[in-house]
KEKE-3310 file (N, C-alpha, C; in steps of 0.2 Angstrom, whole numbers, plus 5000, padded with zeros to 4 digits):
npx = (4883:4877:4881:4891:4884:4889:4887:4885:4893:4888:4875:4870:4863:4848:4842:4835:4831:4833:4819:4816:4811:4797:4798:4813:4820:4833:4846:4846:4856:4854:4846:4834:4830:4816:4816:4821:4835:4850:4860:4876:4888:4897:4901:4912:4914:4928:4932:4928:4936:4949:4964:4965:4957:4948:4938:4926:4922:4926:4926:4937:4931:4920:4924:4933:4945:4935:4926:4916:4921:4918:4918:4930:4923:4911:4913:4912:4919:4933:4929:4915:4913:4917:4908:4896:4899:4900:4887:4881:4887:4881:4869:4872:4882:4898:4908:4919:4923:4934:4933:4933:4929:4948:4954:4966:4970:4964:4969:4979:4974:4977:4974:4960:4959:4964:4955:4944:4948:4948:4935:4923:4913:4897:4900:4913:4922:4934:4931:4930:4941:4944:4951:4949:4959:4967:4980:4990:4996:5000:5012:5019:5011:5007:5013:5010:4996:4995:5001:4992:4981:4973:4967:4965:4968:4962:4966:4963:4966:4967:4974:4990:4998:5008:5005:4991:4986:4990:4982:4969:4968:4970:4978:4991:4997:5010:5010:5019:5021:5009:5010:5021:5016:5007:5016:5023:5013:5011:5024:5022:5014:5001:4986:4979:4979:4968:4965:4957:4950:4941:4932:4931:4924:4934:4942:4951:4950:4958:4968:4965:4970:4984:4985:4980:4990:5001:4999:4997:5010:5019:5015:5012:5000:4995:4989:4972:4964:4951:4938:4928:4912:4909:4899:4884:4884:4880:4879:4888:4897:4895:4890:4887:4878:4884:4898:4900:4908:4903:4905:4905:4912:4924:4929:4929:4939:4951:4951:4955:4969:4973:4966:4951:4941:4925:4923:4916:4906:4914:4907:4890:4881:4892:4900:4907:4909:4919:4933:4945:4962:4966:4978:4982:4987:4982:4967:4953:4941:4925:4914:4898:4887:4880:4876:4872:4863:4865:4857:4848:4855:4861:4869:4874:4877:4880:4890:4891:4905:4900:4891:4879:4868:4867:4857:4859:4870:4866:4858:4847:4843:4847:4850:4851:4862:4871:4865:4858:4869:4875:4865:4862:4857:4855:4864:4855:4844:4849:4853:4841:4835:4843:4841:4827:4828:4835:4826:4815:4820:4820:4828:4833:4840:4848:4842:4831:4835:4832:4819:4822:4832:4824:4817:4826:4825:4818:4822:4829:4846:4856:4868:4885:4899:4912:4908:4902:4910:4909)
npy = (5167:5151:5138:5125:5110:5093:5078:5062:5049:5036:5037:5045:5042:5037:5020:5005:4989:4975:4966:4948:4936:4925:4912:4909:4908:4899:4908:4912:4915:4926:4941:4953:4971:4982:4989:4980:4979:4970:4963:4966:4972:4975:4987:4990:4998:5001:5009:5024:5035:5046:5052:5064:5079:5083:5095:5092:5080:5078:5091:5101:5110:5104:5091:5090:5091:5090:5081:5066:5051:5034:5022:5008:4996:4997:4995:4983:4967:4959:4946:4947:4955:4947:4937:4943:4947:4935:4931:4941:4938:4925:4930:4935:4945:4950:4958:4965:4980:4988:5001:5018:5032:5032:5017:5011:5015:5006:4994:4980:4977:4969:4956:4955:4957:4945:4936:4939:4936:4923:4919:4912:4913:4905:4897:4894:4902:4916:4931:4948:4958:4973:4989:5006:5020:5035:5035:5039:5030:5020:5016:5010:4999:4992:4980:4970:4970:4965:4953:4947:4945:4955:4962:4973:4991:5007:5024:5040:5056:5072:5083:5087:5097:5102:5112:5115:5102:5100:5110:5106:5093:5098:5095:5097:5088:5080:5079:5071:5059:5052:5049:5041:5030:5025:5021:5011:5002:4998:4992:4981:4973:4975:4975:4985:5001:5012:5030:5042:5058:5070:5083:5100:5114:5129:5126:5115:5112:5116:5107:5096:5093:5093:5082:5072:5072:5068:5055:5048:5049:5045:5032:5023:5019:5010:5015:5021:5035:5043:5055:5063:5070:5083:5080:5080:5074:5069:5081:5091:5097:5108:5109:5116:5118:5126:5124:5112:5104:5099:5082:5081:5093:5090:5080:5086:5096:5088:5082:5091:5092:5079:5068:5059:5044:5035:5021:5005:5000:4990:4982:4978:4991:4998:5013:5023:5032:5027:5032:5032:5036:5041:5038:5027:5028:5024:5025:5035:5039:5045:5050:5053:5057:5068:5076:5066:5054:5038:5029:5019:5008:5004:4994:4992:4990:4996:4994:5000:5005:5001:4992:4995:4994:5002:5007:5016:5029:5041:5040:5042:5034:5019:5001:4990:4979:4974:4972:4960:4952:4951:4946:4933:4926:4915:4910:4908:4915:4929:4930:4929:4941:4951:4948:4952:4965:4970:4967:4975:4987:5004:5015:5030:5042:5051:5053:5059:5071:5085:5086:5079:5087:5098:5093:5092:5097:5089:5083:5072:5067:5065:5052:5054:5055:5050:5040:5029:5027:5032)
npz = (5314:5319:5331:5326:5321:5324:5319:5326:5317:5318:5319:5308:5296:5291:5294:5291:5298:5288:5282:5285:5274:5276:5271:5267:5251:5242:5234:5217:5209:5201:5202:5200:5200:5202:5190:5181:5183:5185:5199:5200:5205:5219:5231:5243:5258:5268:5278:5286:5287:5281:5274:5267:5263:5253:5245:5238:5244:5257:5265:5274:5284:5289:5292:5303:5317:5327:5323:5323:5320:5315:5329:5331:5335:5329:5315:5302:5304:5296:5293:5294:5283:5273:5273:5270:5257:5251:5251:5243:5231:5228:5223:5211:5210:5203:5204:5215:5224:5234:5245:5253:5263:5264:5259:5262:5274:5283:5294:5291:5278:5268:5272:5272:5258:5254:5259:5252:5239:5239:5237:5226:5210:5207:5196:5198:5193:5195:5205:5200:5208:5215:5220:5226:5228:5236:5233:5242:5250:5242:5236:5246:5249:5238:5234:5244:5243:5230:5230:5239:5231:5225:5210:5202:5202:5206:5205:5213:5207:5205:5199:5191:5192:5206:5215:5213:5216:5230:5235:5232:5239:5251:5262:5260:5253:5243:5225:5219:5227:5225:5211:5212:5218:5209:5199:5206:5208:5195:5193:5201:5194:5192:5181:5169:5175:5182:5183:5191:5189:5196:5190:5192:5188:5186:5196:5193:5180:5170:5170:5163:5149:5151:5160:5152:5142:5150:5155:5143:5138:5147:5152:5142:5138:5147:5158:5161:5160:5168:5168:5179:5181:5193:5207:5215:5228:5245:5258:5261:5253:5246:5233:5216:5201:5192:5193:5187:5174:5159:5153:5139:5135:5141:5133:5121:5123:5125:5113:5104:5105:5105:5094:5095:5096:5098:5109:5112:5126:5140:5147:5152:5161:5164:5170:5164:5148:5135:5126:5113:5108:5092:5087:5093:5106:5118:5129:5136:5148:5152:5165:5167:5177:5180:5168:5159:5163:5170:5176:5172:5169:5180:5191:5204:5221:5237:5252:5268:5279:5292:5289:5283:5270:5254:5240:5231:5225:5229:5240:5255:5264:5272:5274:5287:5287:5296:5308:5305:5302:5315:5322:5324:5313:5300:5285:5274:5278:5278:5265:5258:5263:5257:5244:5243:5246:5235:5225:5227:5223:5216:5213:5205:5205:5198:5185:5190:5195:5196:5202:5214:5220:5223:5233:5243:5256:5264:5276:5277:5276:5263:5260:5263:5252:5257:5266:5259:5248:5235)
capx = (4882:4876:4886:4891:4882:4893:4883:4889:4893:4884:4867:4869:4859:4842:4843:4830:4834:4829:4814:4818:4805:4795:4801:4818:4822:4840:4848:4846:4862:4852:4841:4833:4826:4809:4817:4825:4842:4853:4865:4882:4894:4896:4906:4913:4918:4931:4933:4925:4942:4953:4970:4964:4951:4946:4932:4920:4920:4927:4928:4940:4927:4916:4927:4939:4947:4930:4921:4916:4921:4915:4923:4932:4919:4905:4915:4911:4925:4934:4925:4908:4913:4918:4902:4891:4901:4899:4880:4880:4890:4876:4864:4875:4888:4904:4914:4920:4927:4935:4933:4933:4936:4954:4954:4973:4970:4962:4975:4980:4969:4979:4971:4954:4959:4966:4949:4939:4951:4947:4928:4922:4907:4894:4902:4919:4927:4936:4928:4934:4942:4948:4951:4950:4963:4969:4987:4995:5000:5000:5019:5021:5006:5005:5016:5007:4990:4995:5002:4986:4976:4970:4968:4966:4968:4960:4969:4960:4971:4964:4979:4997:5002:5008:5001:4984:4984:4990:4976:4963:4968:4969:4982:4997:5001:5013:5008:5024:5020:5004:5013:5026:5011:5005:5022:5024:5007:5013:5029:5020:5011:4994:4985:4977:4977:4963:4966:4950:4950:4935:4933:4927:4925:4937:4947:4956:4948:4964:4973:4963:4974:4990:4984:4979:4996:5006:4998:4998:5017:5023:5013:5012:4993:4994:4984:4966:4962:4944:4936:4921:4909:4908:4893:4880:4884:4879:4876:4893:4902:4893:4889:4883:4878:4889:4905:4900:4910:4900:4910:4906:4917:4931:4931:4931:4946:4956:4951:4959:4976:4974:4960:4948:4935:4922:4923:4910:4907:4917:4902:4884:4881:4899:4898:4911:4909:4925:4936:4952:4966:4966:4985:4984:4990:4978:4960:4951:4934:4921:4908:4893:4881:4875:4873:4870:4862:4865:4853:4844:4860:4865:4869:4879:4875:4886:4890:4896:4909:4897:4886:4873:4867:4863:4856:4860:4875:4863:4852:4847:4841:4851:4847:4856:4864:4875:4860:4857:4875:4877:4859:4861:4853:4859:4865:4849:4839:4852:4853:4834:4834:4847:4837:4821:4829:4836:4820:4811:4824:4818:4832:4835:4841:4851:4837:4826:4839:4829:4814:4825:4835:4819:4815:4832:4824:4813:4824:4834:4852:4859:4874:4891:4903:4917:4905:4901:4916:4907)
capy = (5160:5147:5133:5119:5103:5088:5072:5055:5045:5030:5038:5050:5041:5032:5014:5000:4982:4972:4960:4942:4933:4920:4906:4911:4904:4900:4913:4909:4918:4932:4945:4960:4976:4984:4991:4975:4979:4964:4965:4963:4975:4977:4992:4989:5003:4997:5014:5031:5039:5048:5057:5070:5083:5086:5099:5089:5074:5078:5097:5102:5114:5100:5085:5093:5087:5088:5077:5060:5045:5028:5018:5002:4991:4998:4993:4976:4964:4956:4940:4949:4958:4941:4933:4947:4947:4928:4931:4945:4934:4920:4934:4938:4950:4947:4963:4968:4985:4990:5009:5021:5034:5029:5010:5009:5017:5000:4990:4973:4976:4964:4950:4955:4955:4937:4932:4940:4933:4916:4918:4910:4913:4899:4893:4892:4908:4921:4938:4954:4961:4979:4994:5013:5024:5041:5034:5041:5024:5014:5014:5006:4994:4989:4973:4966:4969:4961:4946:4944:4943:4961:4961:4980:4997:5014:5030:5046:5061:5078:5087:5085:5103:5101:5118:5114:5096:5101:5114:5102:5088:5102:5093:5099:5081:5081:5074:5066:5053:5048:5046:5035:5024:5023:5018:5005:4997:4995:4988:4975:4968:4976:4976:4992:5005:5018:5036:5046:5065:5074:5089:5105:5120:5135:5124:5111:5110:5118:5102:5091:5091:5091:5075:5067:5071:5065:5048:5045:5049:5041:5025:5019:5016:5006:5019:5024:5041:5045:5061:5062:5076:5085:5077:5083:5068:5071:5088:5095:5099:5115:5108:5120:5116:5130:5121:5106:5104:5093:5078:5083:5098:5087:5076:5091:5099:5083:5080:5097:5090:5072:5066:5053:5040:5032:5014:5002:4998:4984:4977:4981:4994:5002:5020:5027:5031:5026:5035:5029:5040:5038:5036:5021:5030:5022:5027:5039:5038:5050:5048:5059:5056:5074:5078:5060:5049:5031:5025:5013:5002:5004:4987:4993:4991:4999:4992:5005:5001:4999:4987:4998:4993:5008:5004:5022:5033:5047:5038:5045:5029:5012:4995:4988:4972:4972:4969:4953:4948:4950:4944:4926:4924:4910:4913:4908:4921:4935:4931:4931:4948:4955:4948:4955:4972:4972:4966:4981:4994:5008:5021:5033:5049:5056:5054:5064:5076:5092:5085:5077:5093:5102:5090:5091:5100:5085:5081:5066:5069:5061:5049:5057:5050:5046:5035:5023:5027:5034)
capz = (5312:5325:5333:5321:5323:5322:5320:5326:5311:5319:5318:5304:5291:5293:5292:5294:5298:5283:5284:5282:5271:5280:5268:5263:5245:5240:5229:5210:5205:5197:5205:5196:5203:5198:5183:5178:5183:5189:5204:5198:5207:5226:5233:5251:5261:5274:5283:5285:5288:5275:5276:5263:5264:5246:5246:5235:5247:5265:5266:5281:5289:5292:5294:5307:5323:5332:5319:5327:5315:5318:5333:5328:5336:5324:5309:5300:5304:5289:5293:5292:5276:5268:5274:5267:5250:5248:5250:5237:5225:5227:5220:5205:5210:5200:5205:5222:5224:5241:5245:5260:5265:5261:5261:5264:5281:5287:5296:5288:5273:5263:5275:5269:5251:5253:5261:5246:5233:5239:5235:5219:5208:5207:5191:5199:5191:5200:5205:5199:5214:5214:5225:5224:5233:5234:5231:5246:5254:5238:5235:5252:5250:5232:5233:5248:5240:5224:5233:5242:5226:5222:5203:5199:5207:5203:5209:5212:5206:5202:5196:5190:5195:5213:5219:5213:5219:5237:5237:5232:5244:5257:5268:5258:5251:5236:5219:5217:5230:5222:5205:5213:5220:5202:5196:5210:5206:5188:5193:5204:5189:5191:5174:5167:5181:5181:5187:5191:5190:5197:5186:5195:5184:5189:5201:5190:5173:5165:5171:5159:5144:5154:5163:5146:5139:5154:5155:5136:5136:5153:5154:5136:5137:5153:5163:5158:5163:5168:5170:5182:5183:5200:5208:5221:5233:5252:5259:5264:5248:5243:5226:5212:5195:5187:5194:5184:5167:5156:5150:5132:5135:5142:5127:5115:5125:5123:5105:5100:5105:5103:5091:5099:5093:5103:5110:5115:5133:5141:5150:5154:5167:5165:5171:5159:5141:5133:5120:5111:5104:5086:5085:5097:5112:5124:5130:5141:5150:5155:5169:5166:5181:5180:5162:5155:5169:5168:5181:5169:5168:5186:5194:5209:5228:5241:5259:5272:5284:5298:5287:5280:5262:5251:5234:5226:5228:5232:5245:5261:5269:5271:5277:5292:5287:5302:5313:5303:5303:5322:5326:5325:5307:5296:5278:5270:5280:5276:5258:5256:5264:5252:5238:5243:5246:5228:5220:5228:5222:5211:5213:5199:5207:5192:5180:5193:5199:5197:5207:5220:5223:5226:5239:5247:5263:5267:5283:5277:5273:5258:5262:5261:5248:5261:5270:5255:5243:5228)
cpx = (4881:4881:4885:4889:4886:4890:4887:4888:4888:4877:4866:4864:4854:4843:4838:4833:4829:4825:4817:4812:4803:4798:4807:4820:4830:4841:4849:4852:4860:4846:4840:4829:4819:4810:4821:4832:4845:4858:4871:4889:4892:4902:4906:4917:4921:4933:4930:4930:4946:4958:4970:4958:4949:4939:4926:4918:4921:4930:4931:4936:4922:4919:4934:4941:4941:4925:4922:4916:4919:4920:4924:4926:4912:4907:4914:4918:4927:4930:4918:4908:4913:4912:4897:4893:4899:4891:4878:4882:4884:4870:4866:4880:4894:4910:4913:4925:4928:4936:4934:4928:4942:4955:4961:4974:4968:4968:4974:4975:4970:4976:4964:4954:4960:4959:4944:4941:4949:4939:4928:4914:4904:4897:4910:4924:4928:4932:4933:4935:4947:4947:4952:4953:4965:4977:4992:4999:5001:5007:5021:5017:5005:5007:5012:4999:4990:4996:4996:4980:4972:4972:4969:4966:4966:4963:4965:4966:4968:4968:4986:5001:5002:5004:4994:4982:4985:4984:4969:4962:4968:4973:4989:5001:5003:5010:5013:5023:5015:5006:5018:5022:5009:5010:5023:5019:5009:5019:5027:5016:5003:4992:4984:4975:4973:4965:4960:4952:4943:4936:4929:4929:4928:4942:4953:4955:4954:4969:4971:4968:4981:4990:4984:4986:5001:5005:4998:5006:5021:5021:5011:5005:4991:4990:4978:4964:4955:4942:4929:4918:4908:4900:4890:4879:4884:4877:4881:4898:4900:4892:4885:4884:4883:4896:4905:4903:4908:4906:4911:4911:4924:4933:4933:4938:4952:4957:4955:4966:4977:4967:4957:4943:4932:4923:4917:4912:4910:4912:4896:4884:4888:4897:4902:4910:4917:4927:4943:4955:4967:4973:4987:4987:4986:4971:4959:4944:4931:4915:4904:4887:4877:4872:4871:4869:4862:4862:4850:4848:4863:4864:4873:4875:4881:4885:4894:4900:4906:4891:4879:4873:4863:4863:4857:4865:4872:4857:4853:4845:4845:4847:4852:4857:4868:4871:4859:4863:4877:4871:4858:4857:4858:4860:4859:4844:4842:4852:4846:4832:4837:4843:4831:4822:4831:4830:4815:4814:4821:4822:4833:4836:4843:4846:4832:4829:4835:4823:4817:4829:4830:4816:4820:4830:4819:4815:4828:4840:4854:4866:4880:4896:4909:4914:4903:4906:4914:4905)
cpy = (5156:5142:5127:5113:5098:5081:5066:5051:5039:5031:5043:5049:5036:5026:5009:4993:4978:4966:4954:4938:4927:4913:4908:4906:4905:4904:4909:4910:4924:4935:4951:4964:4977:4987:4986:4975:4974:4967:4962:4966:4977:4981:4992:4994:5000:5002:5020:5036:5041:5053:5063:5073:5087:5089:5096:5083:5075:5085:5098:5106:5110:5094:5087:5089:5086:5083:5070:5054:5039:5024:5011:4997:4992:4996:4985:4973:4961:4950:4942:4952:4952:4937:4937:4947:4940:4928:4935:4941:4928:4924:4936:4943:4946:4952:4965:4974:4988:4998:5011:5026:5032:5022:5008:5011:5011:4996:4983:4972:4971:4957:4950:4954:4948:4933:4933:4937:4926:4914:4916:4911:4906:4894:4891:4898:4913:4928:4943:4958:4967:4984:5001:5017:5031:5041:5036:5036:5019:5012:5009:4999:4990:4982:4968:4965:4965:4954:4943:4943:4949:4961:4968:4985:5003:5019:5036:5052:5067:5083:5085:5091:5102:5106:5116:5107:5097:5105:5110:5096:5091:5099:5094:5092:5082:5076:5069:5059:5049:5045:5041:5029:5021:5019:5011:5000:4994:4990:4981:4971:4969:4977:4983:4995:5011:5024:5040:5053:5068:5081:5095:5112:5126:5133:5120:5109:5112:5112:5096:5089:5089:5084:5070:5066:5067:5057:5044:5044:5045:5034:5021:5015:5011:5009:5022:5029:5042:5051:5061:5069:5077:5084:5080:5077:5071:5078:5093:5098:5105:5115:5113:5118:5120:5128:5114:5107:5098:5089:5079:5088:5095:5084:5081:5094:5094:5082:5085:5095:5083:5069:5059:5050:5036:5024:5011:5000:4991:4979:4981:4985:4998:5009:5024:5026:5031:5029:5033:5035:5037:5036:5030:5022:5029:5025:5032:5037:5044:5048:5054:5059:5062:5076:5072:5054:5042:5026:5019:5007:5001:4997:4986:4994:4993:4997:4997:5001:4999:4994:4989:4997:4999:5006:5010:5026:5040:5046:5042:5040:5022:5007:4991:4981:4970:4969:4962:4949:4946:4948:4937:4923:4920:4913:4913:4914:4928:4936:4932:4938:4952:4954:4952:4963:4974:4972:4972:4988:4997:5014:5023:5040:5053:5057:5059:5069:5082:5091:5083:5083:5098:5100:5089:5093:5095:5082:5075:5068:5064:5058:5053:5052:5047:5040:5029:5023:5029:5029)
cpz = (5319:5326:5328:5324:5320:5324:5321:5320:5312:5318:5313:5299:5293:5290:5295:5294:5293:5285:5281:5280:5275:5278:5264:5257:5244:5234:5222:5206:5201:5201:5202:5200:5199:5191:5179:5178:5187:5194:5202:5201:5215:5228:5241:5254:5268:5280:5281:5285:5281:5278:5272:5265:5258:5247:5243:5239:5255:5266:5274:5286:5292:5295:5298:5313:5328:5329:5322:5321:5319:5323:5330:5329:5332:5317:5308:5301:5297:5288:5291:5285:5271:5268:5269:5259:5247:5247:5244:5231:5223:5223:5213:5204:5207:5201:5212:5222:5232:5241:5252:5260:5261:5263:5264:5271:5286:5288:5293:5283:5268:5266:5272:5262:5250:5254:5255:5240:5233:5237:5228:5217:5208:5202:5192:5197:5196:5200:5203:5205:5213:5220:5222:5230:5231:5232:5236:5249:5249:5236:5240:5252:5244:5232:5238:5246:5234:5226:5236:5238:5223:5215:5200:5204:5203:5208:5208:5212:5202:5199:5196:5193:5203:5217:5219:5217:5227:5239:5237:5237:5251:5263:5266:5256:5244:5231:5217:5220:5227:5215:5206:5215:5214:5199:5199:5208:5199:5189:5197:5200:5189:5184:5173:5174:5179:5186:5186:5193:5191:5195:5189:5191:5188:5194:5198:5183:5168:5166:5166:5153:5146:5157:5157:5143:5143:5154:5149:5136:5141:5154:5148:5136:5142:5158:5159:5163:5162:5171:5173:5184:5190:5202:5215:5226:5240:5252:5262:5259:5244:5235:5222:5205:5190:5188:5190:5176:5164:5153:5142:5131:5136:5136:5121:5117:5123:5116:5101:5100:5103:5100:5094:5094:5098:5103:5113:5122:5134:5143:5152:5160:5168:5165:5166:5152:5139:5126:5119:5107:5098:5084:5089:5103:5118:5124:5136:5143:5153:5159:5170:5170:5182:5174:5158:5160:5166:5173:5178:5168:5175:5190:5200:5216:5232:5249:5263:5276:5290:5296:5285:5272:5259:5243:5229:5230:5231:5237:5251:5266:5267:5274:5281:5292:5293:5307:5311:5304:5310:5326:5326:5319:5303:5289:5274:5271:5277:5269:5255:5258:5259:5246:5237:5243:5238:5224:5221:5226:5216:5210:5206:5200:5201:5187:5183:5197:5201:5203:5214:5224:5226:5232:5244:5255:5266:5274:5283:5273:5269:5261:5259:5257:5252:5264:5266:5249:5236:5223)
residu = (MET:GLY:GLU:LYS:VAL:ILE:PRO:LEU:ALA:ASP:HIS:ARG:TYR:ALA:ALA:SER:VAL:PRO:ARG:ILE:PRO:GLU:ARG:PRO:ALA:ALA:PRO:SER:GLY:HIS:VAL:ALA:ASP:ARG:LEU:GLY:ARG:PRO:LEU:ARG:ASP:LEU:ARG:ILE:SER:VAL:THR:ASP:ARG:CYS:ASN:PHE:ARG:CYS:GLY:TYR:CYS:MET:PRO:LYS:GLU:VAL:PHE:ASP:LYS:GLN:TYR:HIS:PHE:LEU:PRO:HIS:GLY:SER:LEU:LEU:SER:PHE:GLU:GLU:ILE:THR:ARG:ALA:ALA:ARG:LEU:PHE:VAL:ALA:HIS:GLY:VAL:ARG:LYS:LEU:ARG:LEU:THR:GLY:GLY:GLU:PRO:LEU:LEU:ARG:LYS:ASP:LEU:GLU:ARG:LEU:VAL:ALA:MET:LEU:ALA:ALA:LEU:ARG:CYS:PRO:ASP:GLY:SER:ALA:LEU:ASP:LEU:THR:LEU:THR:THR:ASN:GLY:SER:LEU:LEU:ALA:ARG:LYS:ALA:ARG:ALA:LEU:LYS:ASP:ALA:GLY:LEU:GLN:ARG:VAL:THR:VAL:SER:LEU:ASP:ALA:LEU:ASP:ASP:THR:ILE:PHE:ARG:ARG:MET:ASN:ASP:VAL:ASP:PHE:PRO:VAL:ALA:ASP:VAL:LEU:GLU:GLY:ILE:ALA:GLU:ALA:ARG:ARG:CYS:GLY:PHE:GLY:THR:ILE:LYS:VAL:ASN:MET:VAL:VAL:LYS:ARG:GLY:SER:ASN:ASP:HIS:GLU:ILE:VAL:PRO:MET:ALA:ARG:PHE:PHE:ARG:GLU:GLN:PHE:ASP:GLY:SER:VAL:VAL:LEU:ARG:PHE:ILE:GLU:TYR:MET:ASP:VAL:GLY:ALA:THR:ASN:GLY:TRP:ARG:MET:ASP:GLU:VAL:LEU:PRO:SER:ALA:ASP:VAL:VAL:ALA:ARG:ILE:ALA:GLN:SER:PHE:PRO:LEU:GLU:PRO:LEU:GLU:ALA:ASN:ALA:PRO:GLY:GLU:THR:ALA:GLN:ARG:TRP:ARG:TYR:ARG:ASP:GLY:GLY:GLY:GLU:ILE:GLY:VAL:ILE:SER:SER:VAL:THR:ARG:ALA:PHE:CYS:ARG:ASP:CYS:ASN:ARG:ALA:ARG:LEU:SER:THR:GLU:GLY:LYS:LEU:PHE:THR:CYS:LEU:PHE:ALA:SER:HIS:GLY:HIS:ASP:LEU:ARG:ALA:LEU:LEU:ARG:GLY:GLY:HIS:ASP:ASP:ALA:GLN:ILE:ALA:ALA:ALA:ILE:GLY:ALA:LEU:TRP:ALA:GLY:ARG:GLY:ASP:ARG:TYR:SER:GLU:LEU:ARG:GLY:ALA:MET:GLN:ALA:ASP:ALA:GLY:SER:GLY:GLN:ARG:ARG:VAL:GLU:MET:HIS:TYR:ILE:GLY:GLY)
# end
């Protein structure tokens, strides 16, 4: 084997500086891409660092002590993030999700939460402000986040069995601490808490029913468990199709123990298919981006921690909004650039997965999940 190449995060992904239209038009509150999809959801990565080394996201053999994470000066400041978010809201974004890496590693994150919670939609209504975390620090930080204005929280948890969970996070972190974080979030008054389980055949798929049983019985329907198909994000996780357990199989396994019936989506563009326990014991969701692509309804943009805008989870090319934010441009110019980028969007990777996989050797690396938060 040759020497391992460790790329600098600041230069890993191609990014172009967005073009500012000659005559910037004020945002109308609605912008649609080439497939007619509106912009409704902005996912904001606040750090590229994580304290876990889950194999499907940040495998330890790649993200080791030699890996170069972004220096602090490259990260968007809280003020820059809030400015960008406000411009996205002017184009129709109604949901902001804070991600990482592990977002709770970003110092003073509750200050950013308070700044974003103060933003309002053009009609004066509040935004949907939420956060996705691995739960390792949630017990300590839930109260400050709730007091700052965070509305909802999603916790990643791939197994209840402690041995399996420690193996999957690959840093020997105990499952009990994540469960305590979920319990504390509930005590702090967060609404419905979502728990995401990435299902990898042969690794943790035997945990599906135990997870369903536990959250049914222990949280009285206040936790929605969602099962995510193992995805081919980035280039470091060794993804193989034979390790994907289709969501249909997940639903079938759970239904054998707890009969289910389908539910309608909560909102257009929702990624999860919803199922309700027939006995009233709550609901689950399945996210099937491999076996049942939902590109046609995708209304999500992703902003990396260094200010690169990606219009698809599986993108290899970003757009450098940081250059505009730090380049002396006014809000109208940057908003116009964002609108033009979305209007030109035609991404539908999951629908074209086979062809895109065949073209994987084209020289451009797809963005890693830890960099834009999934």
